[in-house]
C-alpha positions as CSV (number, residue, x, y, z in Angstrom):
1,M,-21.8,3.8,-6.2
2,P,-18.3,4.8,-5.2
3,G,-15.0,3.9,-7.1
4,I,-11.8,3.4,-5.2
5,D,-10.5,6.7,-4.6
6,E,-13.9,7.8,-2.8
7,S,-14.2,4.7,-1.1
8,L,-10.6,5.0,0.3
9,L,-11.4,8.5,1.5
10,D,-14.4,7.5,3.2
11,A,-12.2,5.1,5.1
12,M,-9.8,7.7,6.2
13,R,-12.8,9.5,7.8
14,L,-12.7,6.9,10.5
15,Q,-11.5,8.2,13.7
16,G,-8.0,6.8,14.0
17,A,-7.3,5.9,10.6
18,R,-3.7,6.2,9.6
19,G,-4.0,4.7,6.0
20,A,-6.3,2.7,3.7
21,S,-5.5,0.8,0.5
22,V,-7.2,-1.4,-2.3
23,V,-5.0,-4.4,-2.8
24,D,-5.2,-7.2,-5.3
25,W,-4.0,-10.3,-3.4
26,I,-2.8,-12.2,-6.4
27,S,-0.3,-9.6,-7.6
28,G,0.1,-7.9,-4.4
29,L,-0.2,-4.5,-6.1
30,A,-2.2,-1.6,-4.5
31,L,-4.8,-0.3,-6.8
32,G,-5.3,2.8,-4.6
33,A,-3.9,4.2,-1.3
34,V,-4.5,7.1,1.0
35,G,-2.7,7.8,4.0
36,D,0.4,6.5,5.6
37,A,1.7,2.8,5.2
38,P,3.5,1.2,8.1
39,G,7.1,1.5,7.4
40,G,6.4,4.3,4.9
41,D,6.3,2.2,1.7
42,V,2.7,1.7,0.3
43,E,3.9,-1.0,-2.2
44,A,5.8,-3.1,0.3
45,T,2.6,-3.1,2.7
46,A,0.5,-4.1,-0.1
47,A,2.8,-7.2,-1.1
48,E,3.1,-7.9,2.6
49,T,-0.6,-8.0,3.3
50,A,-1.5,-9.7,0.0
51,E,0.5,-12.6,1.5
52,L,-1.7,-12.9,4.3
53,A,-4.6,-12.4,2.3
54,R,-3.3,-15.3,0.1
55,L,-2.9,-17.5,3.0
56,A,-6.2,-16.7,4.6
57,T,-8.2,-17.6,1.4
58,E,-6.2,-20.6,0.2
59,S,-6.2,-22.2,3.6
60,G,-8.6,-25.3,3.9
61,A,-8.5,-24.5,7.7
62,L,-10.1,-21.3,7.7
63,A,-12.8,-22.4,4.8
64,L,-16.4,-22.3,5.5
65,T,-17.7,-25.5,7.2
66,G,-21.5,-25.2,6.4
67,K,-22.1,-25.6,10.3
68,G,-23.8,-22.7,12.3
69,P,-24.9,-19.1,11.0
70,G,-23.7,-17.7,7.9
71,G,-22.4,-21.0,6.4
72,P,-23.0,-22.4,3.1
73,P,-26.1,-24.8,2.6
74,D,-25.0,-28.5,3.0
75,D,-25.3,-29.4,-0.6
76,D,-22.6,-29.6,-3.4
77,T,-22.8,-26.1,-4.8
78,G,-19.2,-26.3,-6.3
79,G,-17.9,-22.9,-5.2
80,P,-15.1,-22.4,-2.7
81,S,-17.2,-21.0,-0.2
82,G,-20.6,-22.6,-0.9
83,D,-21.4,-20.2,-3.7
84,P,-22.2,-21.6,-6.7
85,S,-20.5,-18.9,-8.7
86,G,-17.2,-19.1,-6.6
87,K,-17.4,-15.1,-6.6
88,E,-17.6,-14.8,-2.7
89,P,-14.3,-15.0,-0.9
90,P,-14.0,-17.9,1.8
91,V,-12.9,-15.3,4.2
92,Q,-14.7,-12.1,5.0
93,D,-12.1,-10.1,7.0
94,L,-8.8,-10.5,8.7
95,I,-8.0,-8.6,11.8
96,I,-4.2,-8.1,13.1
97,T,-3.5,-6.4,16.3
98,N,-0.1,-5.4,17.5
99,A,0.7,-3.0,20.4
100,D,-0.1,0.4,19.0
101,S,-2.5,-0.4,15.9
102,Y,-4.9,-2.5,14.2
103,H,-4.9,-3.7,10.5
104,L,-8.3,-4.9,9.0
105,L,-8.5,-6.5,5.8
106,R,-11.9,-6.8,4.1
107,F,-12.4,-8.8,1.2
108,V,-14.3,-7.3,-1.5
109,T,-17.2,-9.6,-3.2
110,T,-17.5,-8.8,-7.0
111,T,-19.9,-10.3,-9.8
112,F,-16.3,-11.5,-11.2
113,D,-13.8,-13.6,-9.5
114,S,-12.4,-11.3,-6.6
115,T,-8.9,-11.0,-5.7
116,V,-9.2,-7.5,-4.1
117,F,-9.4,-6.4,-0.5
118,V,-9.4,-3.3,1.5
119,H,-6.5,-2.7,3.9
120,L,-7.1,-0.2,6.8
121,W,-4.5,0.8,9.0
122,L,-6.2,2.0,12.5
123,D,-4.6,3.6,15.3
124,R,-5.3,1.4,18.6
125,D,-5.7,4.4,20.9
126,E,-7.8,6.6,18.7
127,G,-9.9,4.1,16.7
128,N,-12.8,2.1,17.2
129,L,-12.1,-1.5,16.0
130,A,-15.9,-2.7,16.1
131,L,-17.2,0.5,14.5
132,A,-14.0,0.1,11.8
133,R,-14.9,-3.4,11.0
134,I,-18.6,-2.5,10.3
135,R,-18.0,0.7,8.2
136,L,-15.3,-1.2,6.4
137,A,-17.8,-3.9,5.5
138,E,-20.3,-1.5,4.2
139,M,-17.7,0.3,2.1
140,A,-16.6,-3.1,0.5
141,D,-20.0,-3.9,-0.3
142,R,-20.5,-0.6,-2.0
143,L,-17.1,-0.5,-3.7
144,V,-17.4,-0.4,-7.6
145,L,-14.2,-2.0,-9.3
146,G,-13.4,-1.2,-13.0
């Protein structure tokens, strides 16, 4: 089970990867980072992406509805996403696109209250968004924090 540094190095092996970081969305601090950051400042990027993550996770409009595949069961389980433990983030990932790159934010599920996500900055011309999303999900599932 890889830790933060090993996971980030795996993310950077993706074709088109410009930079990657593990961020705590409550504090806005980068727990680890490799490669470049948009604007050249890892901590500023961590704080800005943490704001996006916080908005997504706290938004009632983006919460699971219980309808369709992957939704929580139609019962009162108590957690914010239908998970009785409340450990599963209500959002799996965010994808932000701009003219020259993609930003993927993948929320990490942990055995404790998870407030961590992985941010991958991917070149739009060189990277494969679908493959990067799949690999980032696999990496986040294997990530060991602590």
